[in-house]
C-alpha positions in Angstrom: 2.4 140.8 114.7 4.1 139.1 111.8 7.7 140.6 111.8 7.7 141.0 108.0 5.3 143.9 108.4 7.6 145.8 110.9 9.3 148.0 108.3 6.0 148.8 106.5 4.3 149.6 109.9 7.0 152.2 110.6 6.4 153.8 107.2 2.6 153.9 107.8 2.9 155.4 111.3 5.2 158.1 110.0 3.0 158.8 107.0 -0.3 158.9 109.0 1.2 161.2 111.6 2.4 163.8 109.0 -0.8 163.5 106.9 -3.0 164.1 109.9 -0.9 167.1 111.0 -1.0 168.6 107.5 -4.8 168.6 107.6 -4.7 171.3 110.3 -5.9 174.6 108.7 -3.0 176.5 110.2 -0.5 174.5 108.1 -1.6 174.9 104.4 1.4 173.0 103.0 -0.6 172.1 99.9 -0.2 175.7 98.7 3.5 175.2 98.2 3.2 171.7 96.8 4.6 172.4 93.3 7.9 173.8 94.4 8.1 171.6 97.6 7.2 168.6 95.4 10.2 169.2 93.2 12.5 169.2 96.2 10.8 166.0 97.4 11.1 164.2 94.0 14.7 165.2 93.2 15.9 164.4 96.7 14.1 161.0 96.8 15.7 160.0 93.5 19.2 161.0 94.8 18.9 159.1 98.0 17.3 156.0 96.6 20.2 155.8 94.1 22.7 156.3 97.0 21.1 153.5 99.1 20.9 151.3 96.0 24.6 151.7 95.4 25.5 151.1 99.0 23.3 148.0 99.0 25.0 146.7 95.8 28.4 147.3 97.4 27.3 145.4 100.6 27.8 148.5 102.8 24.1 148.4 103.7 21.8 145.4 103.7 18.2 144.7 104.7 16.9 141.8 106.8 14.3 140.1 104.8 12.5 138.9 107.9 11.2 142.5 108.4 10.0 143.3 104.9 7.1 142.0 102.7 9.4 140.9 99.9 8.7 143.5 97.2 11.9 144.8 95.7 12.7 148.0 93.7 16.1 147.2 92.3 18.1 146.0 95.3 15.9 147.8 97.8 12.8 146.6 99.6 9.7 148.7 98.8 9.6 149.8 102.4 13.0 151.5 102.2 12.0 153.5 99.1 8.8 154.6 100.9 10.8 155.4 104.0 13.0 157.8 102.1 10.1 159.6 100.5 8.1 159.8 103.7 11.1 161.0 105.7 11.8 163.8 103.3 8.1 164.8 103.2 8.0 164.8 107.0 11.1 167.0 107.3 9.8 169.5 104.8 6.4 169.7 106.5 7.9 170.2 110.0 10.1 173.0 108.5 7.0 174.6 107.0 4.9 174.2 110.2 7.6 175.7 112.4 7.8 178.7 110.0 4.0 179.1 110.3 4.1 178.9 114.1 6.8 181.5 114.6 8.0 184.4 112.5 11.2 184.8 114.5 14.2 182.9 113.5 16.1 182.6 116.8 19.1 180.9 115.2 19.5 183.3 112.3 22.3 185.3 114.0 24.2 182.0 114.5 23.5 180.1 111.3 26.7 180.9 109.5 28.9 180.0 112.5 27.0 176.7 112.9 27.4 175.9 109.2 31.1 176.9 109.3 31.8 174.6 112.3 30.0 171.7 110.7 31.9 172.2 107.4 35.3 172.3 109.0 34.7 169.4 111.3 33.1 167.2 108.6 35.8 168.0 106.0 38.6 167.1 108.4 36.9 163.9 109.7 35.7 162.9 106.2 39.1 163.3 104.6 40.8 161.5 107.5 38.4 158.6 107.3 37.9 158.6 103.5 38.8 155.0 103.2 35.6 154.2 105.1 33.0 154.6 102.3 29.9 155.4 104.4 31.8 157.8 106.7 33.6 159.6 103.8 30.4 159.9 101.7 28.2 161.1 104.6 30.7 163.6 106.0 32.1 165.0 102.8 28.8 165.2 100.9 27.2 167.2 103.8 30.3 169.4 104.1 30.4 170.2 100.4 26.7 170.8 100.2 26.8 173.2 103.2 29.8 175.0 101.8 28.1 175.4 98.4 25.1 176.9 100.2 27.1 179.3 102.2 29.4 180.5 99.4 27.0 180.4 96.4 23.4 180.5 97.6 24.0 182.5 100.8 20.7 181.2 102.4 18.8 183.1 105.1 16.8 180.1 106.2 19.5 177.9 107.8 18.6 179.0 111.3 15.1 177.7 110.7 16.6 174.5 109.2 18.7 173.9 112.3 15.7 174.5 114.5 13.7 172.0 112.4 16.4 169.4 112.8 16.5 170.0 116.6 12.7 169.4 116.8 13.1 166.2 114.7 16.1 164.8 116.5 14.3 162.8 119.2 11.8 161.3 116.8 14.7 160.5 114.5 16.5 158.6 117.2 13.3 156.7 118.1 12.6 155.7 114.5 16.2 154.8 113.8 16.4 152.7 117.0 13.6 150.6 115.6 15.2 150.3 112.2 18.7 149.5 113.5 17.8 146.7 115.9 17.3 148.3 119.3 14.1 146.4 119.9 14.7 143.3 117.7 17.4 140.7 117.5 18.6 142.2 114.2 18.1 145.6 112.5 15.8 146.1 109.5 18.8 147.8 108.0 22.4 146.5 108.8 25.8 148.1 108.2 29.2 146.9 107.3 31.2 148.3 110.2 34.4 148.2 108.2 32.9 151.1 106.2 31.9 153.4 109.2 33.5 154.6 112.4 31.7 152.0 114.5 30.6 154.8 116.8 26.9 154.4 117.7 24.2 156.1 119.6 22.8 152.9 121.0 22.4 150.9 117.8 22.5 154.0 115.4 25.7 154.7 113.5 27.0 158.2 114.0 27.0 158.6 110.2 23.2 158.3 110.1 23.0 161.8 111.7 24.9 163.3 108.8 22.7 161.3 106.4 19.6 162.7 108.1 20.9 166.3 108.0 21.6 165.9 104.3 18.3 164.3 103.5 16.6 167.2 105.2 18.7 170.2 104.0 18.7 169.1 100.3 14.9 169.3 99.6 14.5 172.5 101.7 17.3 174.1 99.7 15.7 173.1 96.4 12.3 174.3 97.6 13.6 177.7 98.9 15.6 178.3 95.7 12.5 177.7 93.6 10.4 180.0 95.7 13.0 182.8 95.3 13.5 182.1 91.6 9.8 182.3 90.7 9.3 185.3 93.1 12.0 187.4 91.5 11.1 186.3 88.0 7.5 187.3 88.6 8.7 190.7 89.9 10.9 191.2 86.8 8.0 190.5 84.5 5.8 193.1 86.2 
């Protein structure tokens, strides 16, 4: 296979997998598309702008050997598609797990999990704030989780953490392909002066925080919209 199609192939495999799964009648994700779509769109815009900025600053870069050469701003088309497909995949898996089980096993522990993450990420992010990727990933996730806990008081975070647990191994596999575990160079490359240089194989530790944030943000928007329109509808009746 021509290596320039590698990044596009990863996108297409992810997309085809989640599209096929969403065709199952037990998972009518399309019924929630308006509100879920708002979460998908807003989060995609946020993270594409984030990656665009990091690319302009030289914190991230992309190996042109593994892309087809179409650019959106500073980003290869494949990266923009990857962000959108990743967000959609996470939202669908979250929805599917909710359909499969009514019981939220992590609900009694969701606040302690979030609290531990907030404290650890705040301390580590502030201590390493001079490293732009580390500081941004750790502190943005910590602030977002703190905002959730103190302002929104969500009851779905147990399901969110369960979703991330299910997605963690697929995340590692996909990121291994993207960061060069199976090629002589990663599709995406990092300036190690701007991260902790701690890696799971070829995957920077910060990517886990990035993945948590890219999953929790659209789910939060989606759930907030569901609640907003539900209670507005009750108030109008």
